[in-house]
C-alpha positions in Angstrom: -8.6 12.8 -8.1 -4.9 13.6 -7.8 -3.1 13.1 -4.5 -0.2 15.5 -3.6 2.8 13.9 -1.8 4.3 16.5 0.5 8.1 16.7 0.7 9.9 16.8 4.0 13.7 17.6 4.5 14.3 14.2 6.1 11.8 11.5 7.0 11.9 10.5 10.7 12.4 6.8 11.3 9.3 4.7 10.7 7.2 4.5 13.9 3.6 3.9 12.9 2.6 7.1 14.8 -0.4 8.5 12.9 -0.4 11.6 15.2 3.3 12.4 14.7 3.9 16.0 13.7 5.6 15.0 10.5 2.6 13.0 9.4 0.2 15.9 10.2 1.8 17.7 7.3 0.6 15.0 4.8 -2.6 15.0 2.9 -5.0 12.3 4.0 -7.0 10.2 1.6 -9.9 7.8 2.4 -10.2 4.2 1.1 -14.0 4.5 1.1 -15.4 2.8 -1.9 -16.7 -0.8 -1.3 -18.4 -1.7 -4.6 -18.4 -5.4 -4.3 -20.7 -7.8 -2.3 -19.1 -8.4 1.0 -19.8 -8.8 4.8 -20.9 -5.2 5.2 -18.0 -4.4 7.5 -16.3 -1.3 5.9 -13.6 -0.1 8.3 -12.6 3.6 8.1 -9.3 3.4 6.3 -7.0 6.4 5.8 -3.7 6.7 4.0 -0.9 9.3 3.7 2.3 9.6 1.7 5.4 11.7 2.3 8.8 11.8 0.6 12.4 13.1 1.0 15.4 12.8 -1.2 15.9 9.1 -0.5 12.5 7.5 0.4 8.8 7.4 -0.3 6.9 6.8 3.0 3.4 5.4 3.2 1.2 5.2 6.3 -2.3 3.6 6.8 -4.6 4.1 9.8 -7.6 1.7 10.1 -10.4 1.9 12.6 -11.2 -1.8 12.3 -13.0 -4.7 13.9 -12.7 -8.5 13.2 -8.9 -8.1 12.9 -6.7 -11.1 12.1 -3.0 -11.6 10.9 -1.4 -15.0 10.4 1.1 -14.4 7.6 4.6 -14.7 9.2 7.2 -13.8 6.7 8.0 -11.5 3.8 6.1 -12.6 0.6 3.5 -14.7 2.5 0.0 -14.1 1.3 -1.2 -11.1 3.4 -4.4 -10.2 1.5 -6.3 -12.9 3.4 -5.4 -11.1 6.7 -6.5 -7.6 7.8 -4.6 -5.8 5.1 -4.0 -2.4 3.5 -2.5 -2.1 0.1 -0.7 0.5 -2.1 -0.2 -0.1 -5.8 2.0 2.4 -7.6 3.1 2.7 -11.3 6.1 5.1 -11.4 6.9 5.2 -15.1 5.0 7.7 -17.3 3.2 5.9 -20.1 3.6 2.4 -18.5 1.2 0.4 -16.4 4.0 -1.7 -14.8 3.7 -1.3 -11.0 4.7 -2.4 -7.5 1.9 -3.9 -5.3 2.8 -3.1 -1.7 0.5 -5.3 0.4 0.9 -5.1 4.2 -1.2 -6.8 6.9 -1.9 -5.2 10.3 1.1 -7.0 11.8 3.6 -5.4 9.3 4.1 -8.5 7.1 4.6 -7.4 3.5 4.1 -8.9 0.0 5.4 -7.0 -3.0 5.8 -7.9 -6.7 7.0 -6.0 -9.7 3.9 -6.4 -11.9 4.5 -6.2 -15.6 2.8 -3.9 -18.1 0.7 -5.2 -20.9 3.5 -4.5 -23.3 6.0 -6.4 -21.1 3.7 -9.3 -20.8 3.3 -9.5 -24.5 7.0 -9.5 -24.9 7.3 -12.5 -22.5 8.4 -10.7 -19.3 6.8 -12.1 -16.2 5.7 -10.6 -12.9 8.4 -11.1 -10.3 8.4 -11.1 -6.5 10.9 -8.9 -4.8 13.8 -10.7 -3.2 14.4 -11.0 0.6 17.3 -8.6 0.1 15.0 -6.1 -1.6 12.5 -6.5 1.2 15.2 -5.8 3.8 15.7 -2.3 2.4 12.1 -1.3 3.3 11.7 0.1 6.8 8.5 -1.1 8.5 6.6 -0.2 11.7 3.3 -1.4 13.0 1.2 -1.0 16.1 -0.2 -4.5 16.4 1.8 -7.8 17.0 3.0 -9.6 13.9 0.5 -12.5 14.7 -3.1 -11.7 15.6 -4.8 -15.0 16.2 -7.4 -15.7 17.3 -9.2 -12.8 15.6 -9.9 -9.7 17.6 -13.6 -9.0 17.5 -13.7 -5.7 19.5 -13.2 -2.4 17.8 -9.5 -2.1 17.1 -7.4 0.7 15.5 -4.2 -0.2 13.8 -1.5 1.7 12.0 1.3 0.6 9.6 4.1 2.8 8.2 6.9 1.8 5.7 9.6 3.7 3.9 10.6 2.5 0.4 14.0 3.7 -0.9 13.8 5.3 -4.4 16.8 3.1 -5.2 14.4 0.1 -5.2 12.3 1.9 -7.9 15.5 2.7 -9.8 16.6 -1.0 -9.7 13.3 -2.4 -11.0 11.9 0.4 -13.2 15.1 2.2 -14.4 14.0 5.6 -13.2 15.7 8.4 -11.2 14.3 9.6 -7.8 11.4 11.9 -8.5 11.6 15.6 -8.1 9.0 18.2 -7.5 6.2 18.0 -10.1 6.9 14.4 -11.0 3.6 12.4 -11.4 3.2 8.7 -10.7 -0.1 6.8 -10.7 -1.6 4.7 -7.8 -4.5 3.2 -6.0 -5.0 2.3 -2.3 -7.0 -0.6 -1.0 -8.3 -2.4 2.1 -9.1 -6.1 2.3 -9.5 -9.0 4.7 -10.3 -12.1 2.7 -10.1 -14.8 5.4 -11.4 -12.9 8.4 -14.9 -13.4 9.7 -16.0 -10.2 7.9 -14.3 -10.1 4.5 -14.4 -6.9 2.5 -12.7 -5.1 -0.4 -12.4 -1.3 -0.6 -10.5 1.2 -2.8 -9.6 4.8 -3.0 -10.1 5.3 -6.7 -13.0 3.5 -8.4 -12.4 0.0 -9.8 -14.9 -1.2 -12.4 -14.8 -5.0 -12.2 -17.6 -7.4 -11.5 -15.6 -9.2 -8.7 -12.9 -7.9 -6.3 -9.8 -7.2 -8.3 -7.1 -4.7 -7.2 -4.7 -5.5 -10.2 -6.4 -3.0 -12.5 -3.8 -0.3 -13.4 -6.4 1.5 -15.5 -8.0 2.5 -12.2 -4.8 4.2 -10.9 -5.0 7.9 -10.4 -2.2 10.6 -10.3 -0.1 11.1 -7.3 2.0 14.2 -7.6 5.3 15.0 -5.8 5.0 18.5 -4.3 
């Protein structure tokens, strides 16, 4: 189930506008698998990617309900809020990856997660620094804090642009060109809302909710 990342000459500034002409060029995927026991609330979750010479851009649009966000700063735990996630392994033959986790208020958590080989060699998973986080442009349609929980149907969008320089710094790779293939999965979660749920784009075969399964990642191809 490969996903094709369309190239644009230059990304417009992040605006979280799902209907923007630039984003209409992108392929849309659905986070529609909810294999684990949950509340039964399965919000329609769509994701898109684009790229230019300098950045990889990701956008999520969620038709949601029971929406909550209380994480306040970069690297706070956001998976307990209404959250959309993009995990991506950029190095061929390696399952080391970034886990971009962003709640509906635009607060992000991201670690460089080690491969099995790196773990065996003693390397540890590391959170990105505040300086690294500051290089990622973020836009979101809801306020940073959503508390108390919204219980009416609520749509929200997030958009962020990750510089390829960040991948270079942490994985030692050059910016991808046409035909380059990375591997990824996309997720939706909301652990501490009134209606918790856990969904994925590509299948994840675990008995309990677990997104950190790089064997589930599928190809994403730079057009």
